[in-house]
Structure formats: C-alpha cells, structure tokens
SERO-254719 format. One record per residue (C-alpha): residue in three letters; x, z, y. Coordinates in steps of 0.02 Angstrom, whole numbers, padded with zeros to 5 digits. Layout:
N
   res        X        Z        Y
   ALA        X        Z        Y
...
END
This chain:
663
   res        X        Z        Y
   MET   -01771   -09108   -02310
   ASP   -01887   -09259   -02333
   ASP   -01814   -09357   -02165
   GLN   -01633   -09323   -02236
   GLU   -01564   -09483   -02314
   GLU   -01565   -09451   -02517
   PRO   -01370   -09471   -02587
   ASP   -01322   -09610   -02707
   ASP   -01234   -09506   -02813
   PRO   -01344   -09443   -02966
   ALA   -01233   -09296   -03004
   SER   -01266   -09229   -02827
   VAL   -01460   -09280   -02850
   ALA   -01455   -09163   -03028
   ALA   -01357   -09034   -02930
   ASN   -01484   -09012   -02801
   GLU   -01652   -09018   -02904
   VAL   -01743   -08872   -02955
   VAL   -01789   -08890   -03134
   PRO   -01905   -08756   -03188
   ALA   -01842   -08668   -03333
   PRO   -01903   -08688   -03499
   GLU   -02013   -08555   -03613
   ALA   -01899   -08421   -03713
   ASP   -01921   -08390   -03891
   THR   -02003   -08232   -03899
   THR   -01911   -08169   -04035
   ALA   -01740   -08204   -03949
   THR   -01796   -08106   -03800
   GLU   -01852   -07956   -03871
   GLU   -01696   -07953   -03945
   GLU   -01602   -07979   -03798
   GLU   -01704   -07842   -03710
   SER   -01659   -07710   -03829
   THR   -01460   -07745   -03817
   ARG   -01459   -07774   -03632
   ASP   -01359   -07640   -03554
   SER   -01405   -07543   -03379
   SER   -01244   -07567   -03300
   LEU   -01192   -07751   -03364
   GLU   -01325   -07877   -03354
   MET   -01285   -08004   -03484
   PHE   -01359   -08158   -03526
   GLU   -01342   -08265   -03681
   GLN   -01412   -08435   -03712
   PRO   -01458   -08452   -03903
   ALA   -01403   -08588   -03980
   PRO   -01519   -08747   -04007
   SER   -01563   -08836   -04168
   PRO   -01470   -08968   -04212
   PRO   -01399   -09022   -04041
   PRO   -01372   -09221   -04015
   PRO   -01194   -09286   -03991
   LEU   -01123   -09234   -03839
   PRO   -01049   -09349   -03702
   PRO   -00864   -09321   -03638
   PRO   -00822   -09139   -03595
   VAL   -00887   -09079   -03434
   ASN   -00871   -08953   -03316
   VAL   -01013   -08834   -03393
   LEU   -01002   -08675   -03480
   ASP   -01042   -08674   -03660
   GLU   -01134   -08521   -03724
   PRO   -01061   -08419   -03587
   VAL   -01074   -08244   -03606
   VAL   -01048   -08160   -03417
   HIS   -00979   -07990   -03368
   MET   -01002   -07927   -03193
   GLU   -00884   -07798   -03131
   ILE   -00900   -07740   -02939
   GLU   -00738   -07653   -02885
   LEU   -00824   -07501   -02784
   ALA   -00636   -07468   -02694
   ARG   -00636   -07626   -02615
   ILE   -00814   -07592   -02533
   GLN   -00751   -07496   -02384
   GLN   -00780   -07455   -02204
   GLY   -00741   -07610   -02104
   MET   -00747   -07755   -02228
   LEU   -00906   -07876   -02218
   SER   -00958   -07862   -02393
   PRO   -00910   -07811   -02554
   VAL   -00827   -07929   -02698
   ILE   -00892   -07958   -02856
   VAL   -00759   -08019   -03004
   ILE   -00845   -08108   -03137
   SER   -00750   -08147   -03288
   ASN   -00797   -08227   -03469
   ILE   -00745   -08213   -03625
   ASN   -00688   -08405   -03646
   ASN   -00530   -08382   -03554
   VAL   -00611   -08486   -03414
   PRO   -00513   -08468   -03258
   GLU   -00578   -08301   -03143
   VAL   -00702   -08347   -03027
   GLN   -00748   -08232   -02884
   ALA   -00888   -08236   -02775
   THR   -00928   -08144   -02610
   VAL   -01102   -08078   -02582
   GLU   -01151   -08014   -02412
   ILE   -01255   -07852   -02406
   SER   -01330   -07821   -02245
   THR   -01434   -07639   -02206
   ASP   -01553   -07613   -02093
   GLN   -01607   -07452   -01982
   GLY   -01756   -07415   -02067
   ASN   -01840   -07300   -02224
   GLU   -01954   -07421   -02295
   GLU   -01917   -07505   -02450
   GLU   -01900   -07683   -02441
   GLU   -01855   -07834   -02576
   ASP   -01713   -07943   -02550
   ASP   -01798   -08116   -02463
   THR   -01658   -08217   -02548
   VAL   -01747   -08379   -02630
   PRO   -01687   -08392   -02818
   ILE   -01603   -08549   -02872
   PRO   -01567   -08568   -03042
   LEU   -01411   -08686   -03063
   GLU   -01401   -08808   -03212
   PRO   -01263   -08902   -03304
   GLU   -01268   -09076   -03302
   PRO   -01389   -09143   -03443
   ALA   -01290   -09246   -03590
   ALA   -01304   -09423   -03597
   GLY   -01437   -09484   -03687
   SER   -01517   -09308   -03729
   ASP   -01711   -09309   -03699
   GLY   -01756   -09140   -03727
   PRO   -01779   -09002   -03619
   LEU   -01636   -08875   -03585
   PRO   -01603   -08716   -03689
   ASP   -01671   -08558   -03622
   VAL   -01546   -08442   -03505
   ALA   -01627   -08306   -03432
   VAL   -01763   -08205   -03454
   GLU   -01765   -08110   -03284
   GLU   -01782   -08209   -03122
   PRO   -01601   -08274   -03055
   ILE   -01536   -08258   -02872
   GLU   -01409   -08391   -02794
   LEU   -01239   -08350   -02784
   SER   -01104   -08412   -02657
   ASP   -00955   -08469   -02751
   SER   -00808   -08447   -02638
   SER   -00672   -08469   -02789
   PRO   -00561   -08604   -02794
   ASN   -00555   -08610   -02964
   ARG   -00729   -08645   -02987
   SER   -00765   -08717   -03186
   GLY   -00960   -08720   -03175
   GLN   -01108   -08661   -03132
   MET   -01170   -08491   -03186
   PHE   -01339   -08386   -03181
   THR   -01349   -08214   -03124
   PRO   -01484   -08076   -03130
   ARG   -01600   -08039   -02981
   ARG   -01553   -07888   -02878
   LYS   -01685   -07730   -02919
   LYS   -01771   -07660   -02779
   ARG   -01670   -07553   -02649
   LYS   -01694   -07419   -02518
   ARG   -01606   -07460   -02344
   ALA   -01471   -07352   -02287
   ILE   -01529   -07222   -02167
   SER   -01426   -07236   -02007
   PRO   -01314   -07087   -01964
   LYS   -01392   -07062   -01776
   LYS   -01553   -07031   -01881
   LEU   -01471   -06902   -02000
   LEU   -01417   -06810   -01855
   ASP   -01561   -06813   -01749
   SER   -01662   -06766   -01890
   PRO   -01701   -06573   -01895
   VAL   -01699   -06540   -02065
   GLN   -01517   -06486   -02110
   SER   -01432   -06551   -02253
   LYS   -01385   -06473   -02424
   ASP   -01220   -06442   -02361
   GLU   -01259   -06378   -02195
   ASP   -01389   -06243   -02267
   GLU   -01254   -06193   -02397
   GLU   -01106   -06183   -02273
   GLY   -01146   -05984   -02240
   LEU   -01172   -05971   -02422
   LEU   -01023   -06042   -02494
   CYS   -00855   -05940   -02512
   PRO   -00713   -06044   -02398
   ILE   -00579   -06032   -02527
   CYS   -00661   -06077   -02701
   PHE   -00815   -06155   -02634
   ASP   -00932   -06053   -02749
   ALA   -01070   -05954   -02685
   TRP   -01042   -05764   -02672
   THR   -01143   -05621   -02731
   LEU   -01203   -05455   -02682
   THR   -01121   -05368   -02812
   GLY   -00987   -05395   -02938
   ASP   -00814   -05457   -02886
   HIS   -00860   -05600   -02793
   ARG   -00966   -05510   -02675
   VAL   -00959   -05556   -02497
   VAL   -00852   -05456   -02369
   SER   -00764   -05501   -02221
   LEU   -00591   -05468   -02127
   LYS   -00569   -05378   -01949
   CYS   -00566   -05561   -01870
   GLY   -00749   -05607   -01935
   HIS   -00705   -05743   -02076
   LEU   -00816   -05723   -02236
   PHE   -00738   -05730   -02420
   GLY   -00774   -05676   -02591
   MET   -00700   -05509   -02632
   SER   -00598   -05568   -02785
   CYS   -00542   -05720   -02677
   ILE   -00469   -05644   -02536
   LYS   -00402   -05508   -02641
   ARG   -00310   -05651   -02740
   TRP   -00248   -05747   -02573
   MET   -00191   -05581   -02516
   GLN   -00093   -05534   -02668
   ASN   -00013   -05708   -02678
   ASN    00075   -05682   -02506
   PRO    00201   -05559   -02448
   ALA    00142   -05414   -02363
   ALA    00225   -05460   -02191
   THR    00139   -05630   -02192
   ARG   -00030   -05586   -02273
   GLY   -00169   -05652   -02166
   CYS   -00353   -05726   -02140
   ALA   -00361   -05879   -02266
   THR   -00474   -05973   -02105
   CYS   -00386   -05915   -01958
   LYS   -00217   -05839   -02020
   ALA   -00248   -05679   -01902
   ARG   -00152   -05542   -01979
   ALA   -00239   -05427   -02095
   THR   -00205   -05322   -02240
   MET   -00300   -05255   -02397
   ARG   -00375   -05118   -02290
   ASP   -00461   -05230   -02167
   ILE   -00586   -05286   -02316
   ARG   -00753   -05232   -02284
   PHE   -00904   -05244   -02375
   ILE   -01065   -05375   -02298
   TYR   -01228   -05319   -02361
   ALA   -01334   -05474   -02337
   ARG   -01435   -05588   -02442
   ALA   -01401   -05755   -02329
   ILE   -01302   -05764   -02179
   LYS   -01346   -05873   -02038
   ALA   -01325   -05861   -01837
   VAL   -01440   -05922   -01708
   ASP   -01356   -06017   -01581
   ASN   -01389   -05921   -01409
   THR   -01225   -06016   -01314
   ARG   -01355   -06062   -01181
   GLU   -01442   -05890   -01162
   GLU   -01261   -05829   -01139
   GLU   -01211   -05956   -01018
   LEU   -01368   -05922   -00912
   LEU   -01335   -05736   -00921
   GLN   -01142   -05763   -00870
   GLU   -01229   -05895   -00712
   LEU   -01347   -05747   -00679
   ASN   -01215   -05618   -00675
   ARG   -01102   -05722   -00567
   GLU   -01236   -05740   -00440
   LYS   -01261   -05571   -00425
   LEU   -01079   -05534   -00410
   LYS   -01087   -05675   -00257
   VAL   -01248   -05568   -00183
   ILE   -01140   -05405   -00188
   ASP   -00998   -05486   -00128
   LEU   -01093   -05536    00025
   ASN   -01182   -05404    00055
   THR   -01027   -05303    00060
   LYS   -00943   -05430    00168
   LEU   -01096   -05405    00279
   THR   -01088   -05233    00306
   VAL   -00898   -05242    00331
   VAL   -00942   -05369    00478
   ASN   -01069   -05257    00553
   MET   -00957   -05097    00532
   LYS   -00823   -05198    00648
   VAL   -00951   -05246    00773
   LEU   -00998   -05066    00790
   GLU   -00824   -05007    00817
   GLN   -00776   -05131    00936
   SER   -00944   -05098    01022
   GLU   -00880   -04899    01037
   LYS   -00707   -04977    01116
   ILE   -00792   -05067    01243
   ASP   -00891   -04935    01288
   THR   -00749   -04804    01294
   LEU   -00659   -04936    01392
   GLU   -00784   -04952    01514
   ARG   -00809   -04780    01557
   LYS   -00615   -04748    01569
   LEU   -00634   -04907    01711
   LEU   -00778   -04804    01790
   ALA   -00677   -04646    01816
   PHE   -00539   -04760    01868
   GLY   -00620   -04823    02013
   GLN   -00723   -04653    02062
   GLY   -00557   -04526    02026
   GLY   -00417   -04629    02092
   ALA   -00250   -04673    01983
   GLU   -00202   -04484    01959
   PHE   -00364   -04456    01846
   SER   -00340   -04608    01753
   ARG   -00152   -04582    01709
   SER   -00215   -04404    01647
   GLN   -00344   -04476    01549
   PHE   -00232   -04611    01472
   ASP   -00096   -04492    01435
   GLY   -00186   -04350    01375
   GLY   -00181   -04383    01204
   ALA    00019   -04389    01181
   GLU    00023   -04203    01276
   HIS   -00063   -04145    01115
   ARG    00012   -04247    00978
   HIS    00098   -04139    00857
   SER    00250   -04178    00728
   TYR    00247   -04108    00551
   LYS    00411   -04086    00445
   LEU    00448   -04057    00268
   PHE    00580   -03915    00229
   LEU    00641   -03889    00065
   GLU    00587   -03712    00012
   LYS    00641   -03736   -00180
   ASN    00691   -03842   -00331
   ILE    00650   -03784   -00495
   GLU    00706   -03862   -00663
   ILE    00562   -03875   -00772
   THR    00624   -03934   -00915
   ARG    00795   -04031   -00976
   GLU    00693   -04159   -01064
   SER    00599   -04300   -00985
   GLY    00412   -04266   -01003
   CYS    00340   -04202   -00831
   ARG    00195   -04310   -00771
   ALA    00043   -04209   -00677
   LEU    00023   -04075   -00565
   ALA   -00144   -03972   -00500
   TYR   -00182   -03807   -00390
   SER   -00296   -03672   -00415
   ALA   -00320   -03600   -00247
   LYS   -00434   -03456   -00329
   HIS   -00293   -03384   -00441
   GLN   -00160   -03453   -00332
   LEU   -00072   -03550   -00479
   LEU    00015   -03721   -00479
   LEU    00005   -03809   -00648
   ILE    00139   -03925   -00715
   SER    00132   -04039   -00877
   GLN    00306   -04026   -00976
   LYS    00362   -04080   -01149
   SER    00338   -03933   -01245
   THR    00517   -03826   -01257
   GLN    00476   -03724   -01419
   PRO    00518   -03827   -01562
   LEU    00411   -03753   -01681
   PHE    00257   -03810   -01565
   PRO    00293   -04000   -01522
   GLY    00210   -04085   -01405
   TYR    00151   -04064   -01214
   SER    00109   -03918   -01133
   ILE    00060   -03838   -00951
   ARG    00180   -03728   -00854
   MET    00107   -03603   -00731
   LEU    00194   -03554   -00583
   GLN    00130   -03414   -00464
   VAL    00116   -03460   -00285
   PRO    00189   -03434   -00147
   GLY    00333   -03354   -00263
   PHE    00343   -03484   -00373
   VAL    00379   -03408   -00509
   ALA    00322   -03404   -00690
   SER    00153   -03330   -00718
   ALA    00111   -03181   -00790
   GLY    00087   -03165   -00974
   ALA    00105   -03345   -01073
   ALA    00217   -03454   -00965
   SER    00159   -03620   -01054
   MET    00045   -03664   -01171
   LEU    00029   -03823   -01291
   VAL   -00123   -03933   -01230
   SER   -00068   -04099   -01336
   SER    00040   -04196   -01439
   ARG    00054   -04339   -01315
   SER    00092   -04339   -01135
   VAL   -00020   -04287   -00989
   ARG   -00090   -04404   -00884
   ASP   -00213   -04295   -00764
   ILE   -00259   -04131   -00751
   ALA   -00451   -04078   -00678
   ILE   -00484   -03899   -00614
   ASP   -00674   -03860   -00618
   ALA   -00769   -03794   -00462
   SER   -00753   -03622   -00502
   ASP   -00562   -03618   -00537
   ASP   -00574   -03542   -00699
   LEU   -00548   -03695   -00815
   PHE   -00438   -03854   -00830
   ALA   -00453   -03988   -00933
   CYS   -00298   -04116   -00962
   ALA   -00331   -04304   -01023
   ALA   -00190   -04356   -01122
   MET   -00153   -04552   -01221
   GLU   -00288   -04461   -01355
   LYS   -00456   -04500   -01385
   MET   -00499   -04324   -01352
   VAL   -00497   -04197   -01210
   LYS   -00480   -04010   -01230
   VAL   -00543   -03871   -01097
   PHE   -00444   -03722   -01069
   SER   -00485   -03563   -00985
   ILE   -00359   -03525   -00848
   GLN   -00363   -03327   -00873
   ASN   -00374   -03321   -01068
   ARG   -00254   -03465   -01091
   SER   -00368   -03511   -01241
   VAL   -00461   -03668   -01289
   GLN   -00663   -03687   -01227
   CYS   -00702   -03833   -01312
   THR   -00665   -04002   -01367
   ILE   -00735   -04169   -01322
   THR   -00702   -04326   -01429
   PRO   -00794   -04492   -01344
   SER   -00748   -04633   -01419
   GLN   -00591   -04722   -01501
   ASP   -00503   -04761   -01346
   PRO   -00372   -04646   -01266
   LEU   -00414   -04565   -01099
   TRP   -00320   -04588   -00954
   SER   -00418   -04478   -00829
   CYS   -00531   -04333   -00799
   ALA   -00619   -04235   -00664
   PHE   -00739   -04092   -00638
   ASP   -00895   -04126   -00530
   LYS   -00902   -04009   -00378
   GLU   -01101   -04003   -00368
   ARG   -01133   -04002   -00539
   SER   -01006   -03891   -00601
   LYS   -01006   -03901   -00777
   PHE   -01013   -04098   -00785
   LEU   -00845   -04166   -00845
   TYR   -00792   -04347   -00807
   LEU   -00672   -04443   -00942
   GLY   -00594   -04605   -00875
   SER   -00543   -04713   -01046
   GLN   -00414   -04849   -01068
   ARG   -00547   -04975   -01079
   GLY   -00625   -04941   -00908
   SER   -00784   -04836   -00959
   VAL   -00821   -04667   -00893
   TYR   -00917   -04539   -01003
   VAL   -01004   -04395   -00947
   TYR   -01015   -04235   -01032
   ASP   -01089   -04054   -01011
   ILE   -00966   -03927   -01066
   ARG   -01103   -03815   -01125
   GLN   -01136   -03963   -01240
   PRO   -00983   -04040   -01302
   ASP   -01054   -04127   -01442
   GLN   -01189   -04237   -01347
   LEU   -01136   -04370   -01210
   LEU   -01245   -04382   -01063
   GLU   -01196   -04560   -00994
   GLU   -01082   -04688   -01015
   PHE   -01042   -04808   -00868
   ARG   -00954   -04967   -00916
   VAL   -00880   -04995   -00757
   GLY   -00829   -05166   -00715
   HIS   -00863   -05225   -00884
   GLY   -00994   -05353   -00800
   GLN   -00856   -05419   -00705
   ASN   -00745   -05457   -00861
   ASP   -00649   -05293   -00793
   TYR   -00580   -05184   -00949
   THR   -00438   -05119   -00851
   GLY   -00406   -04932   -00872
   VAL   -00464   -04791   -00769
   VAL   -00337   -04719   -00666
   LYS   -00421   -04598   -00562
   ILE   -00596   -04503   -00536
   CYS   -00632   -04433   -00387
   PRO   -00808   -04314   -00375
   VAL   -00877   -04329   -00192
   GLU   -00986   -04199   -00122
   PRO   -01142   -04218   -00055
   THR   -01136   -04257    00148
   SER   -01261   -04328    00289
   ILE   -01212   -04513    00231
   ILE   -01227   -04440    00030
   PRO   -01366   -04323    00002
   CYS   -01345   -04308   -00186
   GLY   -01151   -04345   -00208
   GLY   -01076   -04441   -00328
   PHE   -00885   -04497   -00395
   LEU   -00773   -04642   -00353
   VAL   -00680   -04732   -00500
   CYS   -00528   -04815   -00479
   LYS   -00479   -04936   -00613
   LEU   -00315   -05057   -00599
   LYS   -00407   -05200   -00525
   SER   -00563   -05125   -00444
   ILE   -00625   -04963   -00357
   TRP   -00807   -04921   -00384
   PHE   -00940   -04787   -00315
   TYR   -01071   -04711   -00426
   GLU   -01215   -04628   -00308
   TYR   -01336   -04505   -00373
   THR   -01513   -04532   -00316
   PRO   -01632   -04394   -00295
   THR   -01733   -04442   -00444
   GLN   -01545   -04397   -00531
   GLN   -01510   -04593   -00570
   ILE   -01343   -04656   -00530
   GLU   -01327   -04835   -00439
   SER   -01155   -04922   -00441
   HIS   -01073   -04997   -00299
   LEU   -00926   -05109   -00305
   LEU   -00806   -05059   -00146
   ASN   -00739   -05201   -00031
   ILE   -00551   -05177   -00066
   THR   -00440   -05273   -00184
   GLY   -00283   -05278   -00278
   ALA   -00189   -05191   -00420
   PHE   -00213   -05014   -00389
   SER   -00083   -04876   -00451
   ALA   -00165   -04693   -00376
   MET   -00317   -04644   -00287
   SER   -00365   -04472   -00205
   TYR   -00514   -04395   -00084
   ASN   -00511   -04245    00031
   PRO   -00676   -04164    00061
   ASP   -00627   -04097    00218
   SER   -00590   -04255    00296
   GLY   -00691   -04372    00202
   LEU   -00539   -04488    00171
   ILE   -00486   -04589    00053
   LEU   -00315   -04630   -00003
   VAL   -00287   -04772   -00117
   SER   -00107   -04846   -00165
   VAL   -00109   -05039   -00189
   ARG    00037   -05109   -00285
   PRO    00166   -05233   -00205
   THR    00163   -05414   -00236
   THR    00301   -05551   -00207
   ASP    00251   -05560   -00023
   LYS    00184   -05374    00014
   PRO    00242   -05188   -00008
   THR    00153   -05070   -00072
   THR    00010   -05018    00037
   LEU   -00067   -04861    00070
   VAL   -00249   -04869    00128
   LEU   -00346   -04723    00213
   ALA   -00520   -04759    00231
   THR   -00694   -04679    00241
   LEU   -00860   -04703    00143
   GLU   -00981   -04793    00234
   LYS   -01176   -04829    00208
   LEU   -01259   -04978    00295
   ASP   -01405   -05062    00246
   GLY   -01397   -04971    00075
   VAL   -01230   -05041    00038
   PHE   -01077   -04947    00021
   ALA   -00898   -05006    00091
   LEU   -00742   -04931    00132
   LYS   -00715   -04928    00323
   LEU   -00520   -04959    00355
   GLN   -00448   -04804    00464
   HIS   -00245   -04820    00421
   THR   -00119   -04929    00320
   PHE    00052   -04877    00283
   GLU    00191   -04989    00203
   GLY    00281   -04909    00058
   SER    00409   -04983   -00064
   ARG    00418   -05168   -00098
   VAL    00478   -05108   -00284
   GLN    00361   -05015   -00397
   THR    00407   -04988   -00590
   VAL    00312   -04844   -00610
   MET    00133   -04784   -00571
   TYR    00177   -04657   -00432
   ARG    00058   -04561   -00364
   CYS    00030   -04521   -00178
   ALA   -00057   -04365   -00080
   GLN   -00150   -04341    00092
   VAL   -00134   -04154    00164
   TYR   -00268   -04125    00280
   LEU   -00196   -04033    00438
   ASN   -00349   -04044    00560
   ASP   -00472   -04138    00600
   ALA   -00371   -04264    00690
   ASP   -00213   -04265    00602
   THR   -00192   -04319    00407
   LEU   -00021   -04309    00340
   VAL    00011   -04433    00205
   ALA    00175   -04446    00063
   SER    00230   -04551   -00052
   TYR    00380   -04612   -00152
   VAL    00475   -04767   -00106
   GLU    00558   -04817   -00246
   ASP    00674   -04950   -00179
   SER    00754   -04854   -00044
   LYS    00736   -04683   -00150
   MET    00647   -04598   -00014
   LEU    00508   -04457   -00008
   SER    00408   -04521    00161
   THR    00276   -04462    00252
   TRP    00150   -04553    00380
   CYS    00029   -04448    00512
   THR   -00120   -04537    00570
   ASN   -00063   -04490    00746
   ARG    00081   -04582    00724
   GLY    00033   -04760    00684
   ARG    00130   -04871    00551
   LEU    00292   -04753    00589
   ARG    00367   -04651    00469
   VAL    00373   -04476    00526
   GLN    00500   -04402    00385
   GLN    00622   -04494    00245
   LEU    00689   -04347    00112
   PRO    00823   -04414    00002
   MET    00797   -04407   -00189
   ASN    00903   -04437   -00337
   GLU    00737   -04459   -00450
   GLY    00589   -04546   -00457
   ILE    00426   -04427   -00387
   LEU    00303   -04470   -00505
   ASP    00149   -04348   -00429
   ILE    00137   -04254   -00276
   CYS    00007   -04093   -00249
   PRO   -00034   -04007   -00058
   ILE   -00041   -03818   -00105
   ARG   -00136   -03700    00040
   ALA   -00070   -03540    00003
   THR   -00126   -03438    00157
   PRO   -00216   -03496    00293
   GLY   -00075   -03521    00407
   GLN    00060   -03594    00265
   THR    00058   -03755    00177
   TYR    00172   -03811    00039
   LEU    00197   -03990   -00050
   ALA    00254   -03987   -00228
   ALA    00339   -04153   -00270
   LEU    00355   -04192   -00465
   SER    00488   -04272   -00567
   GLU    00514   -04301   -00748
   CYS    00620   -04139   -00759
   ARG    00619   -04051   -00588
   CYS    00477   -03979   -00458
   ARG    00534   -03971   -00277
   ILE    00428   -03864   -00168
   TYR    00426   -03910    00022
   ARG    00374   -03792    00150
   LEU    00260   -03890    00301
   ASN    00316   -03848    00481
   THR    00211   -03902    00639
   GLU    00325   -03928    00788
END
C-alpha cells in the first residue's frame, strides 16, 4: 500500500517485492516438460554457470526438488480444508501447508482468482546477476503454517476445475442417476445385471423380490432348509417358490398418490352410505312412533266414548289370545360315535332330514350325509349315508325343487347331489379359497351361490358348472376380507320385486338386490358386530342374526325385517334376546314360524349348557330351558304335517328331535 510506511529491514523489503522471473532456457524447458509427471508437479532449478562466492548460509533451499502428496483420507466431510504435505530430498524438515478449497453452487467453470505471487530466496551478497529460472508454469501462493518453515518455495498454479453440484440440485433434477436407473436391473446378491435366459435369468420369490436365478439358488442351498428365506426381506421361502420373470427391464410407476385418492374416495362413499342408512333408520323410527301415537289416540278416544269396561277389554284383549309353546323330547338318536356332525337341512318334498357326519366306513374315509325319514326319524330306504367330502361339511343347501342338495366343506370345490339317485350331478371349482357356505336361489332355481373363506360370493348355473356367472367381492372395498358365514336367498316381495340374497360375513351383513334389468346392487345393512349365524324365514320375512358376545355384552339374537326407504335398505329391529356370555364355537340358532304374530327362536346357551327358547309374544323372557350335556351346533325346524312341527338339535355325535306343542 502507498499509504503504509516502508519497513527499515531490507530483508523484509526483499521478501515483499515482486520480482519478475527471468526467461528460462528453451532447451532446459523442453526437457522438463518431457519428464513432468501428470500427478506430481516437479520443478527443477538448473545450475547457473560458475556461481559467485556465496555468503554465509541463509534460509534458502539449494536446488530443491519438491514432491507434493495429498492425503485424500484426511479430506473428509466436516473439515475446513485438506492438508498438503510437502517433502524434499534434502532432508529438510517436513513442511505442512493448508489450502482452503471453496465450492460454489453453480455448474459453470471458473478459474481460481488467487493472484500468483512468486517467492524468491534472499540474494547473495555481491551478486548482481539475475536469479536462475525456477519454473515454467505460473506459480500460486501457499500460506505456510508449519512451525518448521525452512525457506520459501514455488508450486504450480492449479488447473481449471468444475464447481461441485449441490446435493439439492441433484435431487431436484428430473434425470435420474446411473445408479437409480440400474436399481431395477441388478441382482441384489451379486450386483450384476440379470439376463433373460441362462443361469442368471431374472426370477422372483413369492414375496415379490427379484434375483438372479443362480444367485438365489445358491443362497437357498447355503442355508438350512428350516431357515431358508428371501435374501432381502427374510420371508420364508423354498426352492419351489422361485418363479421366472419374463421382462427385459423392470420399472414401476409411482401411483401412491392415485391409491391414496382412491382410498379417500372410498372412505367418503362409505360415509355417504352410512349417513343414508342412519337417516333411513331414523325415518323408520319416526314412522313407528307416529303409528304408536295414532294407536294411543284411538284408544284414548274409545276410552272416552265407551267407558272404562270397554277400555279394559281393549287393553287386555291381547293377553287373552297369548299362546305358550313348549318343546318335548321325541327322540335322541346317536348318529356316530366319532365327533364330526355339523350341519342340518330338511327336504319337505321327500320328508328327509339331512345330517352331516363323519364317515363310518373304513374304506371310504371322510365325511358323509345321513338321511332320516320323517316323521319316524329312521334311516331312509336305500343307502343310509353317502360320502360327499374329505373334509368336514360346513353347510348344506337344498334347491327349490327339493331334488338336489349341495355341500360346502373346507374344500375348494362343491359337489351337487341328487336326493333320489344318491349320485353326483356336477362339480364346481370356483377359486383357490376354501368354501364355507352355499345356497340355491328360490326364484332362479338353477342358480347356486358359493361363499368363500376370503369373503367372495360366486354365482354359478348348475347347468353350466364350468362357467362363472358372477363374482361379488363382498366388503372388499371396506377392507373386510372375512369369510362368508351364511347366504340366504330372498324371494320377491312388494318391497323387493325382483328378489335378491343376504350375505352374512364375520364382520358385516350385506343385501344384494336384483333390478328389473337383472343387474345387482349391493347394500351394506345397518348392523355391526361379530356375527356367527343368520337365517331368513320367507313366511314371516324375519331375519334372525346371532351377534357374538363381547367383554361387556352377552350373545345377542336380533330379529328384524328388511325395509326400504328412499332407495336405501336397512334392518328394522323387531325383537332382541340375550343369550350366552361365552361362545367358543360358532353355534347356529333357528327361528320357527308359528303364525303371523308369533315366532319361536331357539339357541344354545353355552355358559349354562341349556337349549333356550324365546317367543315374540313374551318379549325378552325365556320361554323354556332344556339342559344339555353337549353343545348344540345346529338347529333345524321341521314341518312334517300341517299340524305338527318338530325341532332337530344336532350335537357332535347325536341328534335330538323335539316335538313342539301349543298350550
């Protein structure tokens, strides 16, 4: 600076002066350029012609040969600057210098703005000649921070460099990196590209992860059979789970947002359905209360006109016509000595009671159907039983003509049998899921409904058993994948002109209505809980639903009717009865139609080991309790003659026949 005062020390003046470097010898320069290494910048100062006498030794390097090494291991994230270690061949103490490297956010190339300042040794006393050549390239300034600084030195100017690209811009860039592009093309075991053919062709496991075939086979073989699994997620897998993938390049489109919007749309639709159902229920209650008010107003008017005697007869007239219904044990039949009985069904045309049991023939293991003749309840003529399945029968359905029946077992197929011929009419295999329930449509007599363990209902025409007519994924939109417990066809009525069918799952109950154009509309009914059984009586139009007990509520038997208001179907509650507080097995209940006013409900109460009955004319009071030493799995009403009604109660080994008397 011009304003600063010059120091008196001539050494410091010489150190701060910028002395232009003399011209280098052309021959020496060419030799240096031919021997210069790309990674080590070497500078050699040629020996001058006879040097003058040197003064006493000063702190200057004589003919230095400088080697520069950069310790990349020390250039780590978080350090302010890398460290450059400079050493020489003249046993000069090690000199360390630090160079600050700054990175910018741009992508353009830019040269270093450092002003080159050459450093010169202190000239010898009495020497008037120029200094020898020291470098070919332009030097840059190094800030020496070593405490053992032994002299001044030269270093070459750094070459042009590209500025580092910020990580943020890398993430925001629409172009994916090479690693991201190859992520779906490399085997995660060997990190080599898989092929379309050969030993390293692309394969997958049942969990969905992809590997090269030879790699995953070697992975499987190197692990014990009991612990073999996916190399990525450790899911259980075997050699049989290896599947070929026929694709050249595997990439997936990110549709997460689309799925989220679809789920949100489904939730909003469910809210609308729920609100409509609640509105329908409230409107039904309003109508019911209005009818009660009208009835009370009429009675009050009659009381004011006819006097107290007429009024008393009006109020007590219902009690005079109240009937009492009792069950009396008619027969106790041992079906088999081995446990295996599960389902009942009654054919009114042939007056046969069908009972599922474990096969008693050693040559034909499995489960069979035994037929009892009503009203004698003895084995029917012909074969006493017929083999139907290798697994336990869960449900029996009889068609509208009473000539065919179907059995749903824990198998992937259903067989349709002839009652008269005792032979198989057809076999239907809808899916890979076990079937829990079956039912024949009453209006469309050849339609067979099959309910699966995964919550789907399949519709088949038994005249074309190989052709699936329709599949209904009941409740899948609401994430209800529970099994179908029961399917009940509903005959056409004034409310349901084209009929339909009820579907009872473990967590929800649905009604599917046929439209005049033979389309089917689904309706989620307004009842919640864990369900174990359902039955429908076409004579009374009542639906009986068994709700499993909870920690604070016992088993609830709900008797309701199916109503439609403003295009929405809902259950109109008629009666509720309390059952057992414990339920370890899915017991089935039954309803017996007596007349337009009375319906008898029967169910097994597990905690008290009783067969209990309720009647609609007695409210919630139990009409009768019959002691049982076995659990009653299924109950079936039997109308043998117009004036005689029976009730069959099936346990694991026995079938009890009760006669219903009216008192």
